[in-house]
C-alpha positions as CSV (number, residue, x, y, z in Angstrom):
1,M,6.6,-24.5,7.6
2,G,9.1,-21.7,7.3
3,S,8.5,-18.0,7.2
4,R,9.1,-18.0,3.4
5,E,6.4,-20.5,2.7
6,V,4.0,-18.6,5.0
7,A,4.8,-15.4,3.2
8,I,4.0,-17.1,-0.2
9,L,0.7,-18.3,1.1
10,N,-0.1,-14.9,2.5
11,D,0.7,-13.4,-1.0
12,Y,-1.8,-15.9,-2.5
13,L,-4.5,-14.9,0.0
14,N,-3.9,-11.3,-0.7
15,L,-4.1,-11.9,-4.5
16,W,-7.4,-13.8,-4.0
17,T,-8.8,-11.0,-1.8
18,R,-7.8,-8.3,-4.3
19,S,-9.3,-10.3,-7.2
20,I,-12.6,-10.8,-5.4
21,I,-12.8,-7.1,-4.4
22,E,-12.1,-6.0,-8.0
23,L,-14.8,-8.4,-9.3
24,L,-17.3,-7.2,-6.7
25,D,-16.6,-3.6,-7.5
26,K,-17.1,-4.2,-11.2
27,L,-20.4,-6.0,-10.4
28,K,-21.5,-3.2,-8.3
29,D,-21.1,-0.8,-11.2
30,T,-23.1,-2.9,-13.6
31,V,-26.7,-2.2,-14.4
32,P,-29.3,-4.2,-16.4
33,E,-28.8,-3.6,-20.2
34,S,-32.4,-2.8,-20.8
35,Q,-35.5,-1.8,-18.9
36,G,-38.2,-4.2,-17.8
37,M,-38.8,-7.0,-15.4
38,L,-37.1,-9.6,-17.7
39,A,-33.9,-7.6,-17.8
40,E,-34.0,-7.3,-14.0
41,I,-34.5,-11.0,-13.6
42,N,-31.6,-11.8,-15.9
43,Y,-29.4,-9.3,-14.2
44,W,-29.9,-10.9,-10.8
45,R,-29.6,-14.4,-12.2
46,D,-26.2,-13.5,-13.6
47,M,-25.2,-11.8,-10.3
48,S,-26.2,-14.9,-8.4
49,R,-24.1,-17.1,-10.7
50,V,-21.0,-14.9,-10.2
51,L,-21.5,-14.9,-6.4
52,D,-22.0,-18.7,-6.4
53,A,-18.8,-19.2,-8.4
54,I,-16.9,-17.0,-5.9
55,N,-18.4,-19.0,-3.0
56,N,-17.6,-22.4,-4.6
57,E,-14.0,-21.3,-5.3
58,L,-13.6,-20.2,-1.7
59,K,-14.9,-23.6,-0.5
60,Q,-12.1,-25.4,-2.3
61,S,-10.0,-27.5,0.0
62,Y,-6.7,-25.7,-1.0
63,V,-8.2,-22.3,-0.1
64,E,-9.4,-23.6,3.3
65,M,-6.0,-25.2,3.9
66,V,-4.2,-21.9,3.1
67,V,-6.5,-20.0,5.5
68,Q,-6.0,-22.6,8.3
69,I,-2.2,-22.5,7.8
70,L,-2.1,-18.7,7.9
71,T,-4.3,-18.7,11.0
72,C,-2.1,-21.1,12.8
73,A,1.1,-19.2,11.7
74,K,-0.5,-16.0,13.1
75,F,-1.4,-17.7,16.3
76,D,2.1,-19.1,16.7
77,K,3.6,-15.7,16.0
78,D,1.3,-14.1,18.6
79,I,2.2,-16.7,21.2
80,A,5.9,-16.2,20.5
81,Q,5.5,-12.5,21.4
82,F,4.6,-13.3,25.0
């Protein structure tokens, strides 16, 4: 795999990272719409669903493959510096 392809994969990883950070920042700033235990339960249920969706997305084979390729590319680059 050439350096151009590795750079493209790195751009994808950076985009995913920024998107997740933005989503988590938005979630951090949300509060339950109303008072009471039921509102709190619904809030945390919704929060759990969002976090599960992020987790499931990150477990996709293409994401794992991109991370492995970038890890190997970094390892190869580090070895080449010796």
